[in-house]
A tleap script that builds the chain and sets N, CA, C and O, in Angstrom:
source leaprc.protein.ff14SB
mol = sequence {
  NMET LYS ARG THR ILE LYS ALA VAL ALA LEU
  ILE MET MET MET VAL VAL ALA LEU SER VAL
  PHE PHE ILE PRO ALA LYS VAL TYR ALA ALA
  GLY SER GLY GLU VAL ALA VAL ALA GLU THR
  ASN ASP LYS ASP VAL THR VAL ALA LYS ALA
  TYR ALA ALA ALA ILE VAL VAL ALA ALA VAL
  ALA ALA ALA GLY ALA ILE ALA MET GLY LEU
  ALA ILE PHE LYS ALA ALA ASP SER ALA ALA
  ARG GLN PRO GLU ILE ALA GLY LYS ILE GLN
  THR LEU MET MET LEU GLY LEU VAL PHE VAL
  GLU THR ALA ILE ILE TYR GLY LEU VAL VAL
  ALA ILE PHE ILE VAL PHE ILE CLEU
}
set mol.1.N position { 0.821 -1.189 0.000 }
set mol.1.CA position { 0.000 0.000 0.000 }
set mol.1.C position { 0.868 1.258 0.000 }
set mol.1.O position { 0.593 2.204 -0.738 }
set mol.2.N position { 1.926 1.270 0.836 }
set mol.2.CA position { 2.800 2.432 0.896 }
set mol.2.C position { 3.561 2.621 -0.407 }
set mol.2.O position { 3.796 3.752 -0.831 }
set mol.3.N position { 3.947 1.525 -1.040 }
set mol.3.CA position { 4.657 1.628 -2.313 }
set mol.3.C position { 3.756 2.217 -3.379 }
set mol.3.O position { 4.208 2.997 -4.217 }
set mol.4.N position { 2.487 1.850 -3.356 }
set mol.4.CA position { 1.538 2.390 -4.326 }
set mol.4.C position { 1.359 3.886 -4.133 }
set mol.4.O position { 1.346 4.643 -5.103 }
set mol.5.N position { 1.221 4.313 -2.887 }
set mol.5.CA position { 1.050 5.740 -2.605 }
set mol.5.C position { 2.290 6.510 -3.018 }
set mol.5.O position { 2.177 7.594 -3.590 }
set mol.6.N position { 3.456 5.979 -2.745 }
set mol.6.CA position { 4.689 6.641 -3.146 }
set mol.6.C position { 4.799 6.726 -4.661 }
set mol.6.O position { 5.229 7.746 -5.199 }
set mol.7.N position { 4.414 5.657 -5.351 }
set mol.7.CA position { 4.476 5.662 -6.811 }
set mol.7.C position { 3.503 6.683 -7.400 }
set mol.7.O position { 3.851 7.403 -8.336 }
set mol.8.N position { 2.302 6.747 -6.864 }
set mol.8.CA position { 1.314 7.716 -7.352 }
set mol.8.C position { 1.792 9.134 -7.080 }
set mol.8.O position { 1.650 10.005 -7.938 }
set mol.9.N position { 2.353 9.380 -5.905 }
set mol.9.CA position { 2.869 10.713 -5.572 }
set mol.9.C position { 4.010 11.093 -6.502 }
set mol.9.O position { 4.085 12.238 -6.947 }
set mol.10.N position { 4.899 10.154 -6.802 }
set mol.10.CA position { 6.007 10.428 -7.704 }
set mol.10.C position { 5.515 10.752 -9.109 }
set mol.10.O position { 6.014 11.679 -9.745 }
set mol.11.N position { 4.544 9.996 -9.590 }
set mol.11.CA position { 3.985 10.258 -10.920 }
set mol.11.C position { 3.324 11.626 -10.964 }
set mol.11.O position { 3.483 12.353 -11.945 }
set mol.12.N position { 2.584 11.992 -9.921 }
set mol.12.CA position { 1.931 13.299 -9.889 }
set mol.12.C position { 2.951 14.429 -9.866 }
set mol.12.O position { 2.762 15.446 -10.533 }
set mol.13.N position { 4.034 14.263 -9.101 }
set mol.13.CA position { 5.072 15.298 -9.073 }
set mol.13.C position { 5.739 15.446 -10.435 }
set mol.13.O position { 6.063 16.558 -10.850 }
set mol.14.N position { 5.946 14.331 -11.131 }
set mol.14.CA position { 6.547 14.401 -12.459 }
set mol.14.C position { 5.615 15.103 -13.435 }
set mol.14.O position { 6.070 15.894 -14.260 }
set mol.15.N position { 4.323 14.827 -13.354 }
set mol.15.CA position { 3.360 15.462 -14.249 }
set mol.15.C position { 3.301 16.959 -13.996 }
set mol.15.O position { 3.269 17.748 -14.940 }
set mol.16.N position { 3.285 17.356 -12.733 }
set mol.16.CA position { 3.257 18.784 -12.406 }
set mol.16.C position { 4.545 19.456 -12.870 }
set mol.16.O position { 4.500 20.559 -13.414 }
set mol.17.N position { 5.682 18.816 -12.667 }
set mol.17.CA position { 6.950 19.394 -13.111 }
set mol.17.C position { 6.972 19.555 -14.626 }
set mol.17.O position { 7.436 20.577 -15.131 }
set mol.18.N position { 6.482 18.568 -15.347 }
set mol.18.CA position { 6.439 18.679 -16.800 }
set mol.18.C position { 5.495 19.782 -17.244 }
set mol.18.O position { 5.780 20.476 -18.220 }
set mol.19.N position { 4.376 19.959 -16.551 }
set mol.19.CA position { 3.443 21.020 -16.931 }
set mol.19.C position { 4.021 22.393 -16.640 }
set mol.19.O position { 3.712 23.356 -17.343 }
set mol.20.N position { 4.860 22.497 -15.608 }
set mol.20.CA position { 5.496 23.778 -15.292 }
set mol.20.C position { 6.498 24.148 -16.376 }
set mol.20.O position { 6.623 25.324 -16.718 }
set mol.21.N position { 7.211 23.177 -16.923 }
set mol.21.CA position { 8.216 23.460 -17.941 }
set mol.21.C position { 7.634 23.500 -19.349 }
set mol.21.O position { 8.334 23.895 -20.282 }
set mol.22.N position { 6.386 23.107 -19.529 }
set mol.22.CA position { 5.800 23.045 -20.864 }
set mol.22.C position { 5.533 24.440 -21.412 }
set mol.22.O position { 5.825 24.702 -22.579 }
set mol.23.N position { 4.991 25.333 -20.606 }
set mol.23.CA position { 4.664 26.682 -21.072 }
set mol.23.C position { 5.916 27.480 -21.416 }
set mol.23.O position { 5.970 28.064 -22.499 }
set mol.24.N position { 6.938 27.534 -20.534 }
set mol.24.CA position { 8.133 28.289 -20.929 }
set mol.24.C position { 8.818 27.738 -22.175 }
set mol.24.O position { 9.425 28.496 -22.932 }
set mol.25.N position { 8.729 26.439 -22.393 }
set mol.25.CA position { 9.338 25.864 -23.592 }
set mol.25.C position { 8.641 26.361 -24.844 }
set mol.25.O position { 9.276 26.508 -25.888 }
set mol.26.N position { 7.345 26.623 -24.756 }
set mol.26.CA position { 6.607 27.143 -25.896 }
set mol.26.C position { 6.819 28.640 -26.075 }
set mol.26.O position { 6.821 29.131 -27.204 }
set mol.27.N position { 6.996 29.372 -24.980 }
set mol.27.CA position { 7.014 30.829 -25.043 }
set mol.27.C position { 8.404 31.371 -25.338 }
set mol.27.O position { 8.532 32.334 -26.094 }
set mol.28.N position { 9.447 30.785 -24.767 }
set mol.28.CA position { 10.790 31.317 -24.912 }
set mol.28.C position { 11.512 30.677 -26.094 }
set mol.28.O position { 11.340 29.491 -26.377 }
set mol.29.N position { 12.306 31.469 -26.763 }
set mol.29.CA position { 13.080 30.951 -27.886 }
set mol.29.C position { 14.202 30.066 -27.360 }
set mol.29.O position { 14.680 30.248 -26.240 }
set mol.30.N position { 14.607 29.127 -28.166 }
set mol.30.CA position { 15.638 28.181 -27.740 }
set mol.30.C position { 16.982 28.889 -27.645 }
set mol.30.O position { 17.511 29.376 -28.644 }
set mol.31.N position { 17.527 28.942 -26.431 }
set mol.31.CA position { 18.862 29.460 -26.233 }
set mol.31.C position { 18.980 30.968 -26.061 }
set mol.31.O position { 20.004 31.425 -25.553 }
set mol.32.N position { 17.998 31.760 -26.451 }
set mol.32.CA position { 18.167 33.209 -26.372 }
set mol.32.C position { 17.699 33.774 -25.042 }
set mol.32.O position { 18.240 34.786 -24.596 }
set mol.33.N position { 16.720 33.166 -24.392 }
set mol.33.CA position { 16.226 33.653 -23.120 }
set mol.33.C position { 15.248 34.809 -23.252 }
set mol.33.O position { 14.758 35.320 -22.245 }
set mol.34.N position { 14.959 35.227 -24.470 }
set mol.34.CA position { 14.010 36.310 -24.687 }
set mol.34.C position { 12.703 35.739 -25.218 }
set mol.34.O position { 12.661 34.645 -25.781 }
set mol.35.N position { 11.652 36.499 -25.025 }
set mol.35.CA position { 10.341 36.051 -25.485 }
set mol.35.C position { 10.322 36.050 -27.002 }
set mol.35.O position { 10.673 37.044 -27.639 }
set mol.36.N position { 9.915 34.941 -27.568 }
set mol.36.CA position { 9.868 34.803 -29.020 }
set mol.36.C position { 8.476 35.176 -29.508 }
set mol.36.O position { 7.647 34.302 -29.764 }
set mol.37.N position { 8.222 36.467 -29.638 }
set mol.37.CA position { 6.889 36.936 -30.012 }
set mol.37.C position { 6.558 36.538 -31.437 }
set mol.37.O position { 5.447 36.092 -31.722 }
set mol.38.N position { 7.522 36.698 -32.333 }
set mol.38.CA position { 7.258 36.414 -33.738 }
set mol.38.C position { 7.151 34.913 -33.998 }
set mol.38.O position { 6.406 34.492 -34.883 }
set mol.39.N position { 7.890 34.101 -33.235 }
set mol.39.CA position { 7.929 32.665 -33.499 }
set mol.39.C position { 6.812 31.898 -32.813 }
set mol.39.O position { 6.482 30.787 -33.228 }
set mol.40.N position { 6.227 32.470 -31.772 }
set mol.40.CA position { 5.226 31.751 -30.997 }
set mol.40.C position { 3.837 32.155 -31.454 }
set mol.40.O position { 3.515 33.340 -31.547 }
set mol.41.N position { 3.042 31.178 -31.731 }
set mol.41.CA position { 1.665 31.400 -32.135 }
set mol.41.C position { 0.804 31.512 -30.885 }
set mol.41.O position { 1.008 30.772 -29.922 }
set mol.42.N position { -0.161 32.434 -30.892 }
set mol.42.CA position { -1.049 32.580 -29.735 }
set mol.42.C position { -1.846 31.305 -29.476 }
set mol.42.O position { -2.177 30.994 -28.331 }
set mol.43.N position { -2.149 30.576 -30.532 }
set mol.43.CA position { -2.887 29.325 -30.367 }
set mol.43.C position { -2.051 28.303 -29.608 }
set mol.43.O position { -2.579 27.553 -28.787 }
set mol.44.N position { -0.740 28.270 -29.883 }
set mol.44.CA position { 0.144 27.337 -29.175 }
set mol.44.C position { 0.184 27.648 -27.684 }
set mol.44.O position { 0.150 26.739 -26.855 }
set mol.45.N position { 0.256 28.928 -27.345 }
set mol.45.CA position { 0.304 29.321 -25.937 }
set mol.45.C position { -1.013 28.983 -25.255 }
set mol.45.O position { -1.016 28.514 -24.116 }
set mol.46.N position { -2.127 29.211 -25.930 }
set mol.46.CA position { -3.437 28.887 -25.363 }
set mol.46.C position { -3.582 27.388 -25.129 }
set mol.46.O position { -4.112 26.964 -24.102 }
set mol.47.N position { -3.116 26.599 -26.071 }
set mol.47.CA position { -3.166 25.146 -25.924 }
set mol.47.C position { -2.272 24.703 -24.770 }
set mol.47.O position { -2.644 23.819 -23.999 }
set mol.48.N position { -1.100 25.312 -24.649 }
set mol.48.CA position { -0.183 24.958 -23.565 }
set mol.48.C position { -0.805 25.306 -22.216 }
set mol.48.O position { -0.685 24.539 -21.261 }
set mol.49.N position { -1.465 26.449 -22.134 }
set mol.49.CA position { -2.135 26.836 -20.889 }
set mol.49.C position { -3.253 25.862 -20.554 }
set mol.49.O position { -3.429 25.497 -19.392 }
set mol.50.N position { -4.008 25.440 -21.555 }
set mol.50.CA position { -5.099 24.496 -21.316 }
set mol.50.C position { -4.561 23.157 -20.821 }
set mol.50.O position { -5.118 22.564 -19.897 }
set mol.51.N position { -3.479 22.680 -21.435 }
set mol.51.CA position { -2.871 21.427 -20.971 }
set mol.51.C position { -2.368 21.552 -19.539 }
set mol.51.O position { -2.600 20.667 -18.715 }
set mol.52.N position { -1.679 22.649 -19.243 }
set mol.52.CA position { -1.132 22.839 -17.896 }
set mol.52.C position { -2.258 22.906 -16.869 }
set mol.52.O position { -2.160 22.289 -15.808 }
set mol.53.N position { -3.316 23.638 -17.165 }
set mol.53.CA position { -4.437 23.744 -16.228 }
set mol.53.C position { -5.116 22.391 -16.037 }
set mol.53.O position { -5.472 22.030 -14.915 }
set mol.54.N position { -5.295 21.649 -17.112 }
set mol.54.CA position { -5.934 20.337 -17.007 }
set mol.54.C position { -5.086 19.377 -16.190 }
set mol.54.O position { -5.616 18.601 -15.394 }
set mol.55.N position { -3.786 19.424 -16.380 }
set mol.55.CA position { -2.900 18.539 -15.627 }
set mol.55.C position { -2.917 18.890 -14.150 }
set mol.55.O position { -2.944 18.003 -13.297 }
set mol.56.N position { -2.900 20.198 -13.840 }
set mol.56.CA position { -2.930 20.619 -12.439 }
set mol.56.C position { -4.216 20.165 -11.765 }
set mol.56.O position { -4.181 19.611 -10.667 }
set mol.57.N position { -5.347 20.395 -12.415 }
set mol.57.CA position { -6.635 20.012 -11.824 }
set mol.57.C position { -6.729 18.495 -11.672 }
set mol.57.O position { -7.205 18.003 -10.648 }
set mol.58.N position { -6.281 17.757 -12.677 }
set mol.58.CA position { -6.356 16.295 -12.601 }
set mol.58.C position { -5.461 15.750 -11.486 }
set mol.58.O position { -5.867 14.851 -10.749 }
set mol.59.N position { -4.253 16.286 -11.360 }
set mol.59.CA position { -3.331 15.803 -10.331 }
set mol.59.C position { -3.852 16.114 -8.933 }
set mol.59.O position { -3.799 15.268 -8.040 }
set mol.60.N position { -4.351 17.325 -8.750 }
set mol.60.CA position { -4.853 17.713 -7.431 }
set mol.60.C position { -6.117 16.931 -7.084 }
set mol.60.O position { -6.285 16.506 -5.941 }
set mol.61.N position { -7.001 16.739 -8.049 }
set mol.61.CA position { -8.224 15.981 -7.783 }
set mol.61.C position { -7.914 14.520 -7.469 }
set mol.61.O position { -8.534 13.930 -6.585 }
set mol.62.N position { -6.964 13.941 -8.184 }
set mol.62.CA position { -6.598 12.547 -7.918 }
set mol.62.C position { -5.969 12.400 -6.536 }
set mol.62.O position { -6.299 11.480 -5.788 }
set mol.63.N position { -5.060 13.318 -6.204 }
set mol.63.CA position { -4.430 13.254 -4.886 }
set mol.63.C position { -5.453 13.477 -3.776 }
set mol.63.O position { -5.407 12.807 -2.744 }
set mol.64.N position { -6.370 14.409 -3.984 }
set mol.64.CA position { -7.418 14.661 -2.991 }
set mol.64.C position { -8.354 13.473 -2.821 }
set mol.64.O position { -8.759 13.145 -1.705 }
set mol.65.N position { -8.697 12.830 -3.937 }
set mol.65.CA position { -9.573 11.661 -3.851 }
set mol.65.C position { -8.898 10.521 -3.095 }
set mol.65.O position { -9.536 9.833 -2.298 }
set mol.66.N position { -7.613 10.325 -3.349 }
set mol.66.CA position { -6.879 9.279 -2.627 }
set mol.66.C position { -6.819 9.609 -1.141 }
set mol.66.O position { -7.046 8.744 -0.296 }
set mol.67.N position { -6.510 10.870 -0.827 }
set mol.67.CA position { -6.409 11.275 0.581 }
set mol.67.C position { -7.754 11.145 1.292 }
set mol.67.O position { -7.814 10.673 2.428 }
set mol.68.N position { -8.823 11.558 0.631 }
set mol.68.CA position { -10.148 11.445 1.247 }
set mol.68.C position { -10.546 9.992 1.449 }
set mol.68.O position { -11.111 9.638 2.484 }
set mol.69.N position { -10.255 9.155 0.468 }
set mol.69.CA position { -10.577 7.744 0.607 }
set mol.69.C position { -9.834 7.090 1.757 }
set mol.69.O position { -10.409 6.306 2.512 }
set mol.70.N position { -8.566 7.411 1.887 }
set mol.70.CA position { -7.787 6.856 3.002 }
set mol.70.C position { -8.299 7.371 4.344 }
set mol.70.O position { -8.373 6.613 5.311 }
set mol.71.N position { -8.651 8.645 4.408 }
set mol.71.CA position { -9.151 9.208 5.666 }
set mol.71.C position { -10.467 8.558 6.074 }
set mol.71.O position { -10.657 8.212 7.240 }
set mol.72.N position { -11.363 8.394 5.126 }
set mol.72.CA position { -12.655 7.777 5.432 }
set mol.72.C position { -12.471 6.316 5.819 }
set mol.72.O position { -13.125 5.828 6.740 }
set mol.73.N position { -11.579 5.616 5.117 }
set mol.73.CA position { -11.301 4.223 5.449 }
set mol.73.C position { -10.778 4.083 6.871 }
set mol.73.O position { -11.249 3.239 7.633 }
set mol.74.N position { -9.796 4.920 7.227 }
set mol.74.CA position { -9.211 4.829 8.569 }
set mol.74.C position { -10.210 5.240 9.641 }
set mol.74.O position { -10.227 4.653 10.723 }
set mol.75.N position { -11.042 6.237 9.359 }
set mol.75.CA position { -12.040 6.662 10.343 }
set mol.75.C position { -13.091 5.572 10.557 }
set mol.75.O position { -13.488 5.310 11.693 }
set mol.76.N position { -13.537 4.945 9.487 }
set mol.76.CA position { -14.517 3.870 9.624 }
set mol.76.C position { -13.915 2.677 10.367 }
set mol.76.O position { -14.581 2.043 11.185 }
set mol.77.N position { -12.665 2.383 10.076 }
set mol.77.CA position { -11.987 1.294 10.764 }
set mol.77.C position { -11.842 1.596 12.260 }
set mol.77.O position { -12.061 0.726 13.103 }
set mol.78.N position { -11.471 2.833 12.574 }
set mol.78.CA position { -11.319 3.215 13.986 }
set mol.78.C position { -12.654 3.205 14.716 }
set mol.78.O position { -12.732 2.772 15.865 }
set mol.79.N position { -13.703 3.679 14.054 }
set mol.79.CA position { -15.028 3.694 14.682 }
set mol.79.C position { -15.543 2.272 14.899 }
set mol.79.O position { -16.254 2.011 15.869 }
set mol.80.N position { -15.190 1.360 14.007 }
set mol.80.CA position { -15.614 -0.028 14.173 }
set mol.80.C position { -14.881 -0.695 15.335 }
set mol.80.O position { -15.440 -1.547 16.024 }
set mol.81.N position { -13.621 -0.299 15.546 }
set mol.81.CA position { -12.850 -0.885 16.643 }
set mol.81.C position { -13.254 -0.327 17.999 }
set mol.81.O position { -13.289 -1.058 18.988 }
set mol.82.N position { -13.563 0.981 18.050 }
set mol.82.CA position { -13.950 1.624 19.311 }
set mol.82.C position { -15.215 2.454 19.091 }
set mol.82.O position { -15.133 3.663 18.876 }
set mol.83.N position { -16.367 1.820 19.142 }
set mol.83.CA position { -17.624 2.527 18.864 }
set mol.83.C position { -17.951 3.638 19.865 }
set mol.83.O position { -18.729 4.539 19.554 }
set mol.84.N position { -17.365 3.580 21.060 }
set mol.84.CA position { -17.701 4.592 22.076 }
set mol.84.C position { -17.134 5.973 21.737 }
set mol.84.O position { -17.641 6.974 22.244 }
set mol.85.N position { -16.102 6.056 20.899 }
set mol.85.CA position { -15.566 7.364 20.520 }
set mol.85.C position { -15.801 7.666 19.037 }
set mol.85.O position { -15.073 8.454 18.433 }
set mol.86.N position { -16.813 7.037 18.465 }
set mol.86.CA position { -17.098 7.224 17.036 }
set mol.86.C position { -17.456 8.675 16.719 }
set mol.86.O position { -17.135 9.162 15.635 }
set mol.87.N position { -18.109 9.365 17.638 }
set mol.87.CA position { -18.465 10.766 17.405 }
set mol.87.C position { -17.244 11.659 17.277 }
set mol.87.O position { -17.187 12.520 16.399 }
set mol.88.N position { -16.264 11.457 18.153 }
set mol.88.CA position { -15.027 12.240 18.071 }
set mol.88.C position { -14.254 11.917 16.789 }
set mol.88.O position { -13.691 12.806 16.150 }
set mol.89.N position { -14.236 10.655 16.432 }
set mol.89.CA position { -13.537 10.247 15.204 }
set mol.89.C position { -14.201 10.882 13.985 }
set mol.89.O position { -13.526 11.343 13.065 }
set mol.90.N position { -15.536 10.899 13.992 }
set mol.90.CA position { -16.256 11.494 12.870 }
set mol.90.C position { -15.967 12.994 12.774 }
set mol.90.O position { -15.801 13.519 11.673 }
set mol.91.N position { -15.907 13.681 13.904 }
set mol.91.CA position { -15.606 15.110 13.900 }
set mol.91.C position { -14.207 15.372 13.354 }
set mol.91.O position { -14.018 16.267 12.530 }
set mol.92.N position { -13.235 14.601 13.805 }
set mol.92.CA position { -11.871 14.763 13.306 }
set mol.92.C position { -11.764 14.426 11.820 }
set mol.92.O position { -11.029 15.080 11.079 }
set mol.93.N position { -12.500 13.402 11.392 }
set mol.93.CA position { -12.477 13.039 9.981 }
set mol.93.C position { -13.049 14.167 9.128 }
set mol.93.O position { -12.484 14.496 8.085 }
set mol.94.N position { -14.151 14.760 9.553 }
set mol.94.CA position { -14.755 15.844 8.786 }
set mol.94.C position { -13.827 17.049 8.718 }
set mol.94.O position { -13.736 17.702 7.679 }
set mol.95.N position { -13.140 17.348 9.811 }
set mol.95.CA position { -12.176 18.453 9.806 }
set mol.95.C position { -11.035 18.164 8.829 }
set mol.95.O position { -10.615 19.050 8.085 }
set mol.96.N position { -10.547 16.954 8.830 }
set mol.96.CA position { -9.500 16.572 7.886 }
set mol.96.C position { -9.965 16.635 6.442 }
set mol.96.O position { -9.219 17.071 5.564 }
set mol.97.N position { -11.201 16.199 6.189 }
set mol.97.CA position { -11.737 16.264 4.829 }
set mol.97.C position { -11.878 17.705 4.354 }
set mol.97.O position { -11.684 17.994 3.173 }
set mol.98.N position { -12.215 18.607 5.270 }
set mol.98.CA position { -12.306 20.022 4.912 }
set mol.98.C position { -10.939 20.545 4.485 }
set mol.98.O position { -10.839 21.287 3.507 }
set mol.99.N position { -9.889 20.167 5.205 }
set mol.99.CA position { -8.547 20.610 4.839 }
set mol.99.C position { -8.115 20.042 3.484 }
set mol.99.O position { -7.489 20.744 2.691 }
set mol.100.N position { -8.440 18.799 3.220 }
set mol.100.CA position { -8.098 18.199 1.934 }
set mol.100.C position { -8.866 18.903 0.818 }
set mol.100.O position { -8.299 19.191 -0.236 }
set mol.101.N position { -10.135 19.179 1.039 }
set mol.101.CA position { -10.940 19.869 0.028 }
set mol.101.C position { -10.416 21.281 -0.210 }
set mol.101.O position { -10.470 21.779 -1.335 }
set mol.102.N position { -9.915 21.926 0.828 }
set mol.102.CA position { -9.314 23.255 0.665 }
set mol.102.C position { -8.090 23.188 -0.235 }
set mol.102.O position { -7.888 24.064 -1.074 }
set mol.103.N position { -7.283 22.166 -0.068 }
set mol.103.CA position { -6.116 21.998 -0.940 }
set mol.103.C position { -6.539 21.775 -2.390 }
set mol.103.O position { -5.879 22.259 -3.310 }
set mol.104.N position { -7.626 21.051 -2.598 }
set mol.104.CA position { -8.137 20.832 -3.953 }
set mol.104.C position { -8.615 22.152 -4.553 }
set mol.104.O position { -8.377 22.416 -5.732 }
set mol.105.N position { -9.275 22.968 -3.768 }
set mol.105.CA position { -9.739 24.269 -4.259 }
set mol.105.C position { -8.551 25.165 -4.592 }
set mol.105.O position { -8.607 25.920 -5.563 }
set mol.106.N position { -7.477 25.097 -3.806 }
set mol.106.CA position { -6.271 25.860 -4.138 }
set mol.106.C position { -5.714 25.418 -5.487 }
set mol.106.O position { -5.249 26.253 -6.263 }
set mol.107.N position { -5.753 24.136 -5.773 }
set mol.107.CA position { -5.320 23.644 -7.082 }
set mol.107.C position { -6.171 24.194 -8.206 }
set mol.107.O position { -5.655 24.525 -9.274 }
set mol.108.N position { -7.470 24.295 -7.975 }
set mol.108.CA position { -8.364 24.881 -8.973 }
set mol.108.C position { -8.035 26.358 -9.183 }
set mol.108.O position { -8.058 26.846 -10.313 }
set mol.109.N position { -7.732 27.063 -8.104 }
set mol.109.CA position { -7.359 28.480 -8.214 }
set mol.109.C position { -6.066 28.629 -9.017 }
set mol.109.O position { -5.947 29.542 -9.834 }
set mol.110.N position { -5.105 27.746 -8.793 }
set mol.110.CA position { -3.858 27.784 -9.562 }
set mol.110.C position { -4.141 27.542 -11.039 }
set mol.110.O position { -3.556 28.203 -11.897 }
set mol.111.N position { -5.024 26.611 -11.342 }
set mol.111.CA position { -5.382 26.351 -12.741 }
set mol.111.C position { -6.045 27.570 -13.369 }
set mol.111.O position { -5.785 27.886 -14.530 }
set mol.112.N position { -6.894 28.254 -12.619 }
set mol.112.CA position { -7.529 29.464 -13.134 }
set mol.112.C position { -6.479 30.546 -13.372 }
set mol.112.O position { -6.547 31.261 -14.372 }
set mol.113.N position { -5.503 30.677 -12.462 }
set mol.113.CA position { -4.419 31.637 -12.659 }
set mol.113.C position { -3.612 31.306 -13.910 }
set mol.113.O position { -3.217 32.205 -14.652 }
set mol.114.N position { -3.370 30.032 -14.145 }
set mol.114.CA position { -2.620 29.629 -15.329 }
set mol.114.C position { -3.354 30.054 -16.595 }
set mol.114.O position { -2.741 30.559 -17.535 }
set mol.115.N position { -4.653 29.851 -16.616 }
set mol.115.CA position { -5.422 30.141 -17.821 }
set mol.115.C position { -5.574 31.648 -18.048 }
set mol.115.O position { -5.413 32.118 -19.175 }
set mol.116.N position { -5.878 32.404 -17.004 }
set mol.116.CA position { -6.247 33.795 -17.213 }
set mol.116.C position { -5.124 34.799 -16.936 }
set mol.116.O position { -5.197 35.921 -17.437 }
set mol.117.N position { -4.101 34.455 -16.172 }
set mol.117.CA position { -3.081 35.429 -15.830 }
set mol.117.C position { -1.770 35.190 -16.581 }
set mol.117.O position { -1.148 36.150 -17.035 }
set mol.118.N position { -1.344 33.955 -16.720 }
set mol.118.CA position { -0.079 33.698 -17.424 }
set mol.118.C position { -0.191 33.970 -18.909 }
set mol.118.O position { 0.783 33.803 -19.642 }
savepdb mol mol.pdb
quit
């Protein structure tokens, strides 16, 4: 189980890293370091932004879904083992799910910034 989580985390980090380097590769000229206005098509930049935003949203949603699933699994397992503190476990689980959902919303905000600001 831990190896699977590590592998998924590594794949997500690689995808995010590739999406971060994808836009500058399209925008900057090779070797000059200056913006290649004449060589870069606006359609290419728009497509690159769409890919980067889609990758960010997909990676964050996948990581959030995995985290939420693990949290719910562990909370249900704990409540089954000790039913007398199930209420406290449920409260802590809901608080944790709120934090995970907040991280997912931050990913959506980053994707919106990529599309409209970059």
